[in-house]
N, CA, C and O atoms as a DFTB+ gen file, in Angstrom:
824 C
 N C O
     1  1     -19.027      91.387      41.824
     2  2     -18.605      90.284      40.988
     3  2     -18.393      89.068      41.877
     4  3     -17.793      89.152      42.949
     5  1     -18.886      87.970      41.419
     6  2     -18.853      86.771      42.248
     7  2     -17.540      86.072      42.071
     8  3     -17.080      85.841      40.953
     9  1     -16.933      85.733      43.205
    10  2     -15.633      85.024      43.200
    11  2     -15.897      83.605      42.759
    12  3     -16.647      82.847      43.374
    13  1     -15.223      83.279      41.633
    14  2     -15.408      81.934      41.087
    15  2     -14.261      81.079      41.581
    16  3     -13.094      81.334      41.285
    17  1     -14.616      80.072      42.331
    18  2     -13.547      79.227      42.896
    19  2     -12.754      78.564      41.822
    20  3     -11.590      78.222      42.029
    21  1     -13.355      78.373      40.674
    22  2     -12.649      77.676      39.627
    23  2     -11.524      78.509      39.047
    24  3     -10.628      77.971      38.397
    25  1     -11.558      79.832      39.277
    26  2     -10.551      80.730      38.734
    27  2      -9.453      81.080      39.749
    28  3      -8.512      81.786      39.388
    29  1      -9.536      80.619      40.989
    30  2      -8.521      80.919      42.002
    31  2      -7.238      80.163      41.690
    32  3      -7.312      79.002      41.287
    33  1      -6.001      80.799      41.867
    34  2      -4.738      80.087      41.684
    35  2      -4.533      79.092      42.794
    36  3      -5.029      79.276      43.905
    37  1      -3.795      78.025      42.494
    38  2      -3.545      76.992      43.518
    39  2      -2.532      77.501      44.523
    40  3      -1.468      77.984      44.134
    41  1      -2.812      77.412      45.704
    42  2      -1.912      77.807      46.805
    43  2      -1.611      76.614      47.694
    44  3      -2.500      75.860      48.089
    45  1      -0.268      76.463      48.010
    46  2       0.112      75.384      48.921
    47  2      -0.110      75.844      50.336
    48  3       0.099      77.015      50.654
    49  1      -0.515      74.970      51.159
    50  2      -0.718      75.360      52.576
    51  2       0.592      75.776      53.226
    52  3       1.634      75.238      52.851
    53  1       0.598      76.682      54.157
    54  2       1.809      77.197      54.847
    55  2       2.545      76.095      55.564
    56  3       3.763      76.179      55.724
    57  1       1.855      75.069      56.000
    58  2       2.505      73.989      56.743
    59  2       3.474      73.233      55.869
    60  3       4.394      72.603      56.392
    61  1       3.304      73.267      54.519
    62  2       4.227      72.551      53.643
    63  2       5.620      73.175      53.637
    64  3       6.581      72.468      53.336
    65  1       5.782      74.463      53.955
    66  2       7.113      75.148      53.951
    67  2       7.871      75.044      55.250
    68  3       9.050      75.394      55.279
    69  1       7.256      74.577      56.345
    70  2       7.908      74.511      57.655
    71  2       9.077      73.556      57.667
    72  3      10.127      73.920      58.195
    73  1       8.964      72.323      57.105
    74  2      10.141      71.427      57.138
    75  2      11.348      72.015      56.435
    76  3      12.479      71.871      56.898
    77  1      11.107      72.668      55.333
    78  2      12.252      73.253      54.600
    79  2      12.941      74.334      55.409
    80  3      14.167      74.443      55.407
    81  1      12.132      75.140      56.109
    82  2      12.703      76.217      56.941
    83  2      13.525      75.617      58.073
    84  3      14.627      76.086      58.357
    85  1      12.994      74.583      58.720
    86  2      13.700      73.969      59.831
    87  2      14.997      73.318      59.358
    88  3      16.024      73.378      60.033
    89  1      14.924      72.695      58.180
    90  2      16.120      72.043      57.638
    91  2      17.211      73.067      57.357
    92  3      18.382      72.829      57.651
    93  1      16.829      74.202      56.790
    94  2      17.824      75.264      56.506
    95  2      18.413      75.840      57.776
    96  3      19.609      76.119      57.859
    97  1      17.530      76.016      58.782
    98  2      18.024      76.557      60.052
    99  2      18.997      75.605      60.710
   100  3      20.014      76.015      61.269
   101  1      18.668      74.319      60.633
   102  2      19.585      73.325      61.237
   103  2      20.931      73.332      60.543
   104  3      21.973      73.241      61.191
   105  1      20.907      73.439      59.212
   106  2      22.172      73.482      58.472
   107  2      22.989      74.712      58.828
   108  3      24.212      74.644      58.945
   109  1      22.297      75.849      59.002
   110  2      22.998      77.090      59.377
   111  2      23.638      76.975      60.745
   112  3      24.775      77.399      60.953
   113  1      22.878      76.384      61.695
   114  2      23.411      76.216      63.059
   115  2      24.632      75.308      63.039
   116  3      25.631      75.580      63.705
   117  1      24.542      74.225      62.269
   118  2      25.679      73.297      62.192
   119  2      26.891      73.972      61.598
   120  3      28.021      73.753      62.035
   121  1      26.638      74.817      60.573
   122  2      27.764      75.525      59.947
   123  2      28.410      76.498      60.913
   124  3      29.637      76.568      60.989
   125  1      27.601      77.257      61.659
   126  2      28.137      78.235      62.625
   127  2      28.906      77.524      63.744
   128  3      29.939      78.003      64.211
   129  1      28.377      76.373      64.158
   130  2      29.062      75.619      65.224
   131  2      30.448      75.178      64.766
   132  3      31.413      75.249      65.526
   133  1      30.540      74.716      63.504
   134  2      31.847      74.281      62.982
   135  2      32.829      75.443      62.920
   136  3      34.008      75.304      63.248
   137  1      32.303      76.615      62.482
   138  2      33.174      77.803      62.431
   139  2      33.646      78.169      63.827
   140  3      34.822      78.475      64.022
   141  1      32.734      78.142      64.809
   142  2      33.096      78.517      66.185
   143  2      34.160      77.582      66.745
   144  3      35.120      78.019      67.380
   145  1      33.972      76.282      66.496
   146  2      34.938      75.308      66.993
   147  2      36.303      75.541      66.375
   148  3      37.325      75.457      67.055
   149  1      36.315      75.836      65.075
   150  2      37.599      76.077      64.414
   151  2      38.288      77.329      64.950
   152  3      39.507      77.368      65.116
   153  1      37.461      78.365      65.219
   154  2      38.045      79.611      65.746
   155  2      38.623      79.392      67.126
   156  3      39.719      79.867      67.426
   157  1      37.898      78.678      67.969
   158  2      38.385      78.436      69.328
   159  2      39.562      77.504      69.389
   160  3      40.394      77.560      70.295
   161  1      39.605      76.661      68.412
   162  2      40.659      75.657      68.442
   163  2      40.426      74.615      69.486
   164  3      41.365      74.144      70.127
   165  1      39.158      74.240      69.669
   166  2      38.792      73.278      70.716
   167  2      39.071      71.845      70.311
   168  3      38.398      70.921      70.767
   169  1      40.017      71.670      69.494
   170  2      40.420      70.311      69.197
   171  2      41.387      69.844      70.259
   172  3      42.030      70.653      70.928
   173  1      41.485      68.597      70.405
   174  2      42.393      68.061      71.425
   175  2      43.816      68.446      71.076
   176  3      44.348      67.957      70.079
   177  1      44.468      69.324      71.878
   178  2      45.850      69.709      71.569
   179  2      46.769      68.538      71.821
   180  3      46.482      67.669      72.644
   181  1      47.911      68.523      71.084
   182  2      48.859      67.430      71.332
   183  2      49.423      67.519      72.735
   184  3      49.660      68.602      73.272
   185  1      49.622      66.392      73.289
   186  2      50.140      66.374      74.663
   187  2      51.464      67.109      74.733
   188  3      52.365      66.876      73.927
   189  1      51.570      68.012      75.720
   190  2      52.804      68.788      75.873
   191  2      53.950      67.863      76.250
   192  3      53.832      66.987      77.106
   193  1      55.060      68.098      75.572
   194  2      56.239      67.286      75.857
   195  2      57.023      67.980      76.966
   196  3      57.477      69.111      76.796
   197  1      57.174      67.330      78.052
   198  2      57.906      67.928      79.176
   199  2      59.367      68.077      78.788
   200  3      60.026      67.117      78.390
   201  1      59.859      69.312      78.914
   202  2      61.255      69.594      78.604
   203  2      62.047      69.633      79.899
   204  3      61.745      70.406      80.808
   205  1      63.012      68.831      79.962
   206  2      63.838      68.764      81.171
   207  2      65.241      69.189      80.829
   208  3      65.800      68.758      79.820
   209  1      65.809      70.025      81.655
   210  2      67.190      70.443      81.496
   211  2      68.090      69.456      82.221
   212  3      67.841      69.107      83.375
   213  1      69.130      69.012      81.544
   214  2      70.030      68.076      82.243
   215  2      70.727      68.774      83.394
   216  3      71.291      69.855      83.231
   217  1      70.683      68.159      84.534
   218  2      71.296      68.735      85.729
   219  2      72.733      68.258      85.802
   220  3      73.017      67.060      85.831
   221  1      73.646      69.250      85.833
   222  2      75.063      68.894      85.896
   223  2      75.353      68.183      87.203
   224  3      74.878      68.576      88.269
   225  1      76.110      67.172      87.098
   226  2      76.468      66.423      88.301
   227  2      77.314      67.295      89.219
   228  3      78.228      67.987      88.771
   229  1      77.003      67.254      90.481
   230  2      77.749      68.066      91.433
   231  2      79.206      67.637      91.451
   232  3      79.541      66.454      91.512
   233  1      80.061      68.665      91.392
   234  2      81.494      68.363      91.411
   235  2      81.903      67.875      92.794
   236  3      81.427      68.389      93.805
   237  1      82.753      66.919      92.834
   238  2      83.186      66.430      94.155
   239  2      83.925      67.521      94.906
   240  3      84.633      68.338      94.316
   241  1      83.754      67.517      96.173
   242  2      84.432      68.514      96.995
   243  2      85.924      68.447      96.755
   244  3      86.541      67.382      96.761
   245  1      86.475      69.624      96.544
   246  2      87.898      69.673      96.225
   247  2      88.717      69.274      97.454
   248  3      88.464      69.716      98.575
   249  1      89.679      68.446      97.200
   250  2      90.517      68.000      98.313
   251  2      91.253      69.184      98.906
   252  3      91.751      70.047      98.184
   253  1      91.312      69.214     100.168
   254  2      92.010      70.302     100.855
   255  2      93.499      70.199     100.557
   256  3      94.161      69.209     100.868
   257  1      93.991      71.266      99.940
   258  2      95.409      71.258      99.580
   259  2      96.275      71.375     100.823
   260  3      95.918      72.017     101.811
   261  1      97.381      70.754     100.734
   262  2      98.311      70.835     101.857
   263  2      98.777      72.263     102.029
   264  3      99.154      72.913     101.055
   265  1      98.757      72.752     103.229
   266  2      99.229      74.101     103.502
   267  2     100.727      74.172     103.254
   268  3     101.501      73.407     103.828
   269  1     101.135      75.120     102.373
   270  2     102.575      75.190     102.087
   271  2     103.369      75.508     103.338
   272  3     102.948      76.292     104.189
   273  1     104.473      74.908     103.420
   274  2     105.328      75.145     104.581
   275  2     105.840      76.580     104.559
   276  3     106.140      77.102     103.486
   277  1     105.946      77.223     105.701
   278  2     106.463      78.595     105.724
   279  2     107.880      78.660     105.176
   280  3     108.679      77.735     105.321
   281  1     108.158      79.794     104.541
   282  2     109.487      79.965     103.947
   283  2     110.568      79.890     105.020
   284  3     110.445      80.457     106.105
   285  1     111.600      79.190     104.683
   286  2     112.697      79.033     105.634
   287  2     113.452      80.355     105.750
   288  3     113.829      80.938     104.733
   289  1     113.674      80.829     106.952
   290  2     114.382      82.105     107.107
   291  2     115.799      82.031     106.544
   292  3     116.474      81.004     106.621
   293  1     116.218      83.150     105.980
   294  2     117.579      83.216     105.429
   295  2     118.552      83.319     106.590
   296  3     118.383      84.137     107.494
   297  1     119.564      82.482     106.550
   298  2     120.501      82.441     107.671
   299  2     121.920      82.825     107.255
   300  3     122.814      82.950     108.091
   301  1     122.111      83.011     105.934
   302  2     123.458      83.277     105.448
   303  2     123.406      84.406     104.431
   304  3     122.636      84.357     103.471
   305  1     124.237      85.428     104.649
   306  2     124.265      86.608     103.775
   307  2     125.701      86.919     103.360
   308  3     126.665      86.587     104.050
   309  1     125.799      87.566     102.207
   310  2     127.066      88.180     101.821
   311  2     126.947      89.667     102.140
   312  3     126.200      90.395     101.486
   313  1     127.682      90.100     103.138
   314  2     127.668      91.511     103.547
   315  2     128.779      92.236     102.784
   316  3     129.931      91.803     102.779
   317  1     128.409      93.348     102.141
   318  2     129.361      94.027     101.252
   319  2     129.303      95.539     101.468
   320  3     128.236      96.114     101.686
   321  1     130.493      96.173     101.400
   322  2     130.554      97.638     101.405
   323  2     130.436      98.093      99.954
   324  3     131.336      97.854      99.148
   325  1     129.331      98.745      99.626
   326  2     129.107      99.180      98.241
   327  2     129.847     100.485      97.918
   328  3     130.439     100.621      96.847
   329  1     129.806     101.437      98.851
   330  2     130.515     102.699      98.616
   331  2     130.744     103.410      99.945
   332  3     130.096     103.131     100.953
   333  1     131.689     104.336      99.902
   334  2     132.031     105.137     101.080
   335  2     131.967     106.610     100.679
   336  3     132.658     107.040      99.755
   337  1     131.151     107.362     101.365
   338  2     131.105     108.807     101.159
   339  2     132.055     109.445     102.165
   340  3     131.949     109.209     103.369
   341  1     132.994     110.263     101.658
   342  2     134.050     110.842     102.497
   343  2     133.669     112.275     102.877
   344  3     133.634     113.165     102.027
   345  1     133.385     112.485     104.166
   346  2     133.181     113.849     104.658
   347  2     134.526     114.506     104.958
   348  3     134.771     115.642     104.550
   349  1     135.393     113.793     105.668
   350  2     136.752     114.251     105.973
   351  2     137.670     113.037     105.863
   352  3     137.409     111.996     106.468
   353  1     138.761     113.177     105.078
   354  2     139.650     112.023     104.901
   355  2     140.718     111.927     105.986
   356  3     141.422     110.920     106.057
   357  1     140.859     112.963     106.844
   358  2     141.763     112.870     107.987
   359  2     143.120     113.499     107.786
   360  3     143.964     113.399     108.676
   361  1     143.379     114.153     106.640
   362  2     144.664     114.823     106.416
   363  2     144.464     115.888     105.330
   364  3     143.454     115.880     104.627
   365  1     145.449     116.817     105.196
   366  2     145.314     117.881     104.189
   367  2     145.193     117.360     102.758
   368  3     144.516     117.980     101.939
   369  1     145.833     116.241     102.444
   370  2     145.722     115.676     101.090
   371  2     144.897     114.405     101.132
   372  3     144.051     114.239     102.010
   373  1     145.137     113.509     100.190
   374  2     144.458     112.213     100.243
   375  2     145.052     111.369     101.368
   376  3     146.182     111.590     101.803
   377  1     144.261     110.396     101.829
   378  2     144.693     109.607     102.993
   379  2     144.385     108.135     102.767
   380  3     143.316     107.762     102.284
   381  1     145.365     107.311     103.137
   382  2     145.154     105.857     103.065
   383  2     144.486     105.389     104.364
   384  3     144.867     105.805     105.458
   385  1     143.477     104.510     104.220
   386  2     142.766     103.982     105.387
   387  2     142.652     102.467     105.303
   388  3     142.680     101.876     104.224
   389  1     142.522     101.861     106.476
   390  2     142.256     100.437     106.590
   391  2     141.088     100.249     107.554
   392  3     141.005     100.892     108.600
   393  1     140.195      99.352     107.167
   394  2     138.955      99.176     107.932
   395  2     138.734      97.707     108.274
   396  3     139.130      96.807     107.534
   397  1     138.093      97.497     109.412
   398  2     137.641      96.167     109.835
   399  2     136.132      96.245     110.063
   400  3     135.635      97.173     110.701
   401  1     135.414      95.256     109.533
   402  2     133.958      95.161     109.745
   403  2     133.691      93.980     110.653
   404  3     134.134      92.865     110.381
   405  1     132.954      94.227     111.751
   406  2     132.636      93.182     112.724
   407  2     131.133      92.940     112.773
   408  3     130.339      93.846     112.523
   409  1     130.754      91.714     113.098
   410  2     129.354      91.347     113.314
   411  2     129.230      90.754     114.705
   412  3     129.806      89.705     114.996
   413  1     128.483      91.423     115.556
   414  2     128.339      90.985     116.952
   415  2     129.709      90.744     117.599
   416  3     129.952      89.711     118.223
   417  1     130.591      91.730     117.428
   418  2     131.923      91.759     118.051
   419  2     132.891      90.722     117.496
   420  3     133.973      90.551     118.057
   421  1     132.547      90.029     116.424
   422  2     133.461      89.074     115.796
   423  2     133.905      89.637     114.451
   424  3     133.055      90.056     113.665
   425  1     135.218      89.663     114.151
   426  2     135.689      90.181     112.861
   427  2     135.045      89.420     111.700
   428  3     135.008      88.190     111.691
   429  1     134.538      90.175     110.722
   430  2     133.877      89.572     109.557
   431  2     134.774      89.669     108.318
   432  3     134.971      88.676     107.617
   433  1     135.308      90.843     108.051
   434  2     136.291      91.013     106.979
   435  2     137.012      92.349     107.178
   436  3     136.554      93.218     107.921
   437  1     138.142      92.487     106.499
   438  2     138.948      93.707     106.581
   439  2     139.398      94.079     105.167
   440  3     139.542      93.208     104.309
   441  1     139.616      95.361     104.929
   442  2     140.081      95.808     103.616
   443  2     140.788      97.147     103.763
   444  3     140.578      97.876     104.733
   445  1     141.619      97.452     102.794
   446  2     142.307      98.748     102.771
   447  2     141.717      99.589     101.651
   448  3     141.284      99.066     100.624
   449  1     141.708     100.913     101.867
   450  2     141.185     101.828     100.869
   451  2     142.153     103.020     100.765
   452  3     142.049     103.980     101.529
   453  1     143.091     102.945      99.812
   454  2     144.076     104.032      99.688
   455  2     143.477     105.258      98.998
   456  3     142.512     105.171      98.238
   457  1     144.086     106.395      99.296
   458  2     143.775     107.635      98.589
   459  2     142.381     108.174      98.780
   460  3     141.810     108.736      97.845
   461  1     141.810     108.021      99.967
   462  2     140.497     108.622     100.198
   463  2     140.628     110.138     100.162
   464  3     141.590     110.707     100.678
   465  1     139.630     110.789      99.534
   466  2     139.723     112.223      99.256
   467  2     138.375     112.869      99.557
   468  3     137.333     112.407      99.093
   469  1     138.414     113.958     100.350
   470  2     137.177     114.661     100.653
   471  2     136.910     115.837      99.719
   472  3     136.018     116.641      99.987
   473  1     137.665     115.951      98.630
   474  2     137.436     117.011      97.661
   475  2     136.125     116.768      96.928
   476  3     135.824     115.643      96.528
   477  1     135.349     117.834      96.756
   478  2     134.069     117.694      96.059
   479  2     134.231     117.044      94.698
   480  3     135.119     117.413      93.929
   481  1     133.362     116.064      94.396
   482  2     133.448     115.336      93.148
   483  2     134.390     114.146      93.201
   484  3     134.371     113.300      92.307
   485  1     135.218     114.072      94.243
   486  2     136.166     112.962      94.407
   487  2     135.928     112.223      95.718
   488  3     136.705     111.350      96.105
   489  1     134.856     112.583      96.386
   490  2     134.683     112.109      97.755
   491  2     133.787     110.870      97.882
   492  3     133.194     110.644      98.937
   493  1     133.686     110.077      96.825
   494  2     132.962     108.806      96.912
   495  2     133.888     107.697      96.428
   496  3     134.401     107.749      95.310
   497  1     134.098     106.707      97.263
   498  2     134.962     105.572      96.914
   499  2     134.116     104.304      96.836
   500  3     133.165     104.126      97.597
   501  1     134.483     103.433      95.905
   502  2     133.793     102.153      95.740
   503  2     134.810     101.023      95.925
   504  3     135.543     100.701      94.990
   505  1     134.864     100.431      97.088
   506  2     135.837      99.346      97.336
   507  2     135.636      98.183      96.369
   508  3     134.507      97.852      96.007
   509  1     136.740      97.570      95.958
   510  2     136.677      96.446      95.026
   511  2     136.512      95.111      95.740
   512  3     135.798      94.234      95.252
   513  1     137.146      94.949      96.863
   514  2     137.046      93.701      97.615
   515  2     136.811      94.033      99.079
   516  3     137.741      94.134      99.879
   517  1     135.528      94.199      99.402
   518  2     135.158      94.531     100.777
   519  2     133.867      93.799     101.110
   520  3     132.799      94.408     101.184
   521  1     133.969      92.486     101.311
   522  2     132.780      91.693     101.617
   523  2     133.162      90.455     102.415
   524  3     134.320      90.039     102.438
   525  1     132.174      89.889     103.057
   526  2     132.375      88.680     103.856
   527  2     131.057      87.974     104.061
   528  3     129.997      88.530     103.775
   529  1     131.116      86.752     104.554
   530  2     129.916      85.935     104.778
   531  2     129.428      86.101     106.211
   532  3     130.171      85.896     107.171
   533  1     128.177      86.473     106.325
   534  2     127.559      86.655     107.636
   535  2     126.570      85.521     107.878
   536  3     125.655      85.302     107.084
   537  1     126.762      84.805     108.978
   538  2     125.844      83.737     109.377
   539  2     125.094      84.192     110.629
   540  3     125.694      84.484     111.663
   541  1     123.770      84.242     110.506
   542  2     122.979      84.685     111.657
   543  2     122.757      83.554     112.659
   544  3     122.646      83.807     113.858
   545  1     122.692      82.302     112.179
   546  2     122.529      81.143     113.059
   547  2     121.331      81.307     113.989
   548  3     121.413      81.072     115.194
   549  1     120.203      81.722     113.381
   550  2     118.964      81.843     114.140
   551  2     118.769      83.158     114.854
   552  3     117.713      83.380     115.446
   553  1     119.755      84.042     114.819
   554  2     119.617      85.323     115.503
   555  2     118.732      86.270     114.684
   556  3     118.721      86.187     113.456
   557  1     118.003      87.152     115.332
   558  2     117.130      88.093     114.606
   559  2     117.897      89.310     114.086
   560  3     117.474      90.447     114.295
   561  1     118.999      89.081     113.424
   562  2     119.830      90.186     112.940
   563  2     121.186      90.177     113.632
   564  3     121.503      89.280     114.412
   565  1     121.971      91.196     113.324
   566  2     123.311      91.279     113.913
   567  2     123.736      92.741     114.034
   568  3     123.352      93.583     113.223
   569  1     124.521      93.019     115.045
   570  2     125.084      94.352     115.247
   571  2     126.367      94.453     114.411
   572  3     127.270      93.625     114.534
   573  1     126.429      95.484     113.557
   574  2     127.573      95.680     112.674
   575  2     128.395      96.868     113.173
   576  3     127.861      97.959     113.375
   577  1     129.689      96.649     113.369
   578  2     130.601      97.704     113.809
   579  2     131.713      97.837     112.777
   580  3     132.286      96.842     112.332
   581  1     132.015      99.100     112.395
   582  2     133.100      99.375     111.447
   583  2     134.161     100.209     112.163
   584  3     133.862     101.244     112.759
   585  1     135.394      99.742     112.090
   586  2     136.510     100.459     112.722
   587  2     137.551     100.786     111.649
   588  3     137.746     100.022     110.704
   589  1     138.215     101.935     111.810
   590  2     139.209     102.336     110.821
   591  2     140.464     102.918     111.438
   592  3     140.429     103.570     112.482
   593  1     141.591     102.660     110.754
   594  2     142.878     103.202     111.180
   595  2     143.501     103.948     109.998
   596  3     143.444     103.487     108.858
   597  1     144.072     105.060     110.277
   598  2     144.624     105.921     109.235
   599  2     146.084     105.577     108.950
   600  3     146.925     105.658     109.845
   601  1     146.391     105.193     107.702
   602  2     147.744     105.036     107.203
   603  2     148.614     104.041     107.922
   604  3     149.830     104.229     107.925
   605  1     148.095     103.000     108.530
   606  2     148.918     102.033     109.237
   607  2     148.969     100.725     108.469
   608  3     148.013     100.358     107.785
   609  1     150.045     100.052     108.580
   610  2     150.238      98.824     107.816
   611  2     149.517      97.631     108.437
   612  3     149.134      96.702     107.726
   613  1     149.334      97.647     109.729
   614  2     148.719      96.516     110.415
   615  2     147.353      96.962     110.927
   616  3     147.232      98.005     111.569
   617  1     146.326      96.163     110.639
   618  2     144.989      96.504     111.108
   619  2     144.982      96.577     112.628
   620  3     145.458      95.678     113.320
   621  1     144.451      97.629     113.102
   622  2     144.410      97.842     114.545
   623  2     145.602      98.629     115.021
   624  3     145.484      99.442     115.938
   625  1     146.754      98.402     114.411
   626  2     147.934      99.194     114.752
   627  2     148.343      99.098     116.198
   628  3     149.116      99.926     116.681
   629  1     147.842      98.110     116.892
   630  2     148.219      97.967     118.286
   631  2     147.550      98.972     119.190
   632  3     147.918      99.080     120.359
   633  1     146.562      99.724     118.680
   634  2     145.894     100.707     119.533
   635  2     144.437     100.868     119.127
   636  3     143.920     100.126     118.293
   637  1     143.795     101.846     119.732
   638  2     142.379     102.086     119.462
   639  2     142.195     102.612     118.038
   640  3     143.093     103.267     117.508
   641  1     141.048     102.337     117.408
   642  2     140.817     102.827     116.051
   643  2     140.715     104.352     116.030
   644  3     140.348     104.981     117.023
   645  1     141.047     104.929     114.878
   646  2     140.898     106.375     114.708
   647  2     139.445     106.765     114.469
   648  3     139.016     107.852     114.858
   649  1     138.705     105.895     113.844
   650  2     137.277     106.157     113.604
   651  2     136.510     104.869     113.855
   652  3     137.072     103.776     113.781
   653  1     135.229     105.003     114.151
   654  2     134.362     103.831     114.318
   655  2     132.903     104.261     114.174
   656  3     132.566     105.442     114.260
   657  1     132.067     103.278     113.956
   658  2     130.620     103.512     113.857
   659  2     129.901     102.184     113.850
   660  3     130.517     101.147     113.605
   661  1     128.597     102.199     114.118
   662  2     127.865     100.943     114.175
   663  2     126.451     101.093     113.634
   664  3     125.866     102.176     113.627
   665  1     125.928      99.954     113.180
   666  2     124.558      99.878     112.686
   667  2     124.035      98.479     112.941
   668  3     124.573      97.747     113.771
   669  1     122.984      98.111     112.226
   670  2     122.406      96.786     112.448
   671  2     121.832      96.248     111.137
   672  3     121.205      96.978     110.369
   673  1     122.061      94.957     110.901
   674  2     121.450      94.273     109.778
   675  2     120.327      93.393     110.328
   676  3     120.514      92.681     111.315
   677  1     119.156      93.448     109.679
   678  2     118.003      92.685     110.160
   679  2     118.059      91.245     109.664
   680  3     118.925      90.878     108.870
   681  1     117.122      90.441     110.147
   682  2     117.066      89.043     109.735
   683  2     116.728      88.905     108.254
   684  3     117.005      87.867     107.652
   685  1     116.131      89.944     107.658
   686  2     115.812      89.910     106.227
   687  2     116.929      90.480     105.373
   688  3     116.835      90.451     104.146
   689  1     118.001      91.003     105.996
   690  2     119.124      91.553     105.253
   691  2     119.080      93.056     105.062
   692  3     119.932      93.614     104.372
   693  1     118.098      93.725     105.662
   694  2     118.027      95.179     105.532
   695  2     119.078      95.835     106.424
   696  3     119.256      95.453     107.581
   697  1     119.775      96.833     105.865
   698  2     120.788      97.563     106.632
   699  2     120.880      98.979     106.084
   700  3     120.918      99.188     104.871
   701  1     120.914      99.934     106.978
   702  2     120.976     101.333     106.572
   703  2     122.407     101.858     106.555
   704  3     123.339     101.140     106.920
   705  1     122.583     103.117     106.129
   706  2     123.927     103.720     106.131
   707  2     124.495     103.773     107.547
   708  3     123.760     103.932     108.521
   709  1     125.806     103.636     107.642
   710  2     126.489     103.678     108.946
   711  2     127.508     104.813     108.911
   712  3     128.382     104.857     108.046
   713  1     127.378     105.720     109.861
   714  2     128.351     106.818     109.960
   715  2     129.553     106.341     110.775
   716  3     129.404     105.811     111.876
   717  1     130.736     106.538     110.215
   718  2     131.990     106.116     110.849
   719  2     132.865     107.359     110.968
   720  3     133.281     107.940     109.966
   721  1     133.138     107.760     112.224
   722  2     133.928     108.982     112.386
   723  2     134.747     108.954     113.667
   724  3     134.661     108.029     114.475
   725  1     135.541     109.999     113.819
   726  2     136.454     110.070     114.966
   727  2     135.722     110.248     116.290
   728  3     136.096     109.605     117.270
   729  1     134.691     111.096     116.361
   730  2     134.017     111.241     117.654
   731  2     133.524     109.923     118.229
   732  3     133.459     109.767     119.449
   733  1     133.169     108.954     117.351
   734  2     132.751     107.653     117.868
   735  2     133.922     106.917     118.509
   736  3     133.753     106.222     119.510
   737  1     135.113     107.075     117.925
   738  2     136.293     106.397     118.469
   739  2     136.897     107.180     119.627
   740  3     137.386     106.597     120.595
   741  1     136.860     108.505     119.520
   742  2     137.463     109.359     120.544
   743  2     136.651     110.647     120.651
   744  3     136.716     111.497     119.763
   745  1     135.889     110.795     121.730
   746  2     135.035     111.985     121.847
   747  2     135.819     113.292     121.776
   748  3     135.233     114.332     121.474
   749  1     137.104     113.273     122.041
   750  2     137.892     114.499     122.025
   751  2     138.486     114.813     120.646
   752  3     139.075     115.876     120.446
   753  1     138.330     113.893     119.710
   754  2     138.913     114.096     118.382
   755  2     138.061     115.058     117.569
   756  3     136.851     115.158     117.772
   757  1     138.701     115.756     116.654
   758  2     137.996     116.657     115.758
   759  2     137.410     115.877     114.582
   760  3     137.956     114.839     114.210
   761  1     136.316     116.348     113.991
   762  2     135.757     115.651     112.824
   763  2     136.769     115.507     111.699
   764  3     136.731     114.531     110.949
   765  1     137.678     116.477     111.577
   766  2     138.677     116.421     110.502
   767  2     139.625     115.235     110.650
   768  3     140.394     114.931     109.738
   769  1     139.568     114.570     111.797
   770  2     140.420     113.409     111.991
   771  2     139.928     112.218     111.182
   772  3     140.596     111.187     111.113
   773  1     138.758     112.364     110.573
   774  2     138.192     111.306     109.739
   775  2     136.683     111.180     109.953
   776  3     136.218     111.030     111.083
   777  1     135.935     111.243     108.869
   778  2     134.478     111.102     108.963
   779  2     133.963     110.537     107.637
   780  3     134.232     111.088     106.569
   781  1     133.225     109.439     107.721
   782  2     132.757     108.742     106.525
   783  2     131.317     108.251     106.734
   784  3     130.838     108.139     107.863
   785  1     130.652     107.968     105.629
   786  2     129.353     107.281     105.669
   787  2     129.483     106.037     104.799
   788  3     129.765     106.127     103.604
   789  1     129.272     104.865     105.420
   790  2     129.385     103.589     104.712
   791  2     127.985     103.131     104.255
   792  3     127.020     103.165     105.018
   793  1     127.915     102.715     103.019
   794  2     126.678     102.153     102.461
   795  2     126.933     100.674     102.176
   796  3     127.773     100.330     101.344
   797  1     126.201      99.803     102.873
   798  2     126.395      98.366     102.757
   799  2     125.139      97.693     102.205
   800  3     124.055      98.277     102.203
   801  1     125.305      96.462     101.740
   802  2     124.174      95.640     101.335
   803  2     124.387      94.229     101.849
   804  3     125.523      93.798     102.048
   805  1     123.300      93.512     102.063
   806  2     123.367      92.121     102.519
   807  2     122.510      91.283     101.584
   808  3     121.286      91.417     101.582
   809  1     123.131      90.426     100.794
   810  2     122.426      89.582      99.833
   811  2     122.430      88.136     100.323
   812  3     123.436      87.667     100.857
   813  1     121.302      87.419     100.145
   814  2     121.284      86.004     100.538
   815  2     122.390      85.225      99.857
   816  3     122.640      85.416      98.667
   817  1     123.047      84.362     100.583
   818  2     124.147      83.556     100.046
   819  2     123.767      82.085     100.102
   820  3     122.996      81.666     100.965
   821  1     124.309      81.312      99.184
   822  2     124.071      79.862      99.139
   823  2     124.793      79.173     100.293
   824  3     124.715      77.952     100.428
């Protein structure tokens, strides 16, 4: 059968479709580029604002405080006999005693203590008025001596004490118990001639 050219359908040449294809491809590329840019965020970011922390002003060097003056040493105390423990009162019954307290060989005060008793439960006496003012006058303490006479009206009685003992008070007022007994006054005397333990305190005085 002979091909009749008059019966062939009209066909456009292939070259007529090329511009349309290129135009579509260009549009697709432009669209993809816009998407990529948006995803990356390649837009000019806003300029970063520098954040600065305020720096505290340096505190001025603290003025050197004046060194406190050292505490003035206590030079005046009230020395007091707080109590007397009686080991032996010096007689079969109760015994009256008189005592003198000295500081560095100078009489400080004297007192009488009637009815001292070495019976258990009765052998502690608390003198009511047995104190005096001790002035150290710069000395690093003082030697304390206690002397006692049994049943005499006059302190000292014109003779040696029946009992004696000594201790020391420090510059801070510390003082320990002082044993006062006959052997200290007379090595040949018996303990029963009198034996006591004195407990004293030294408080700062105005």
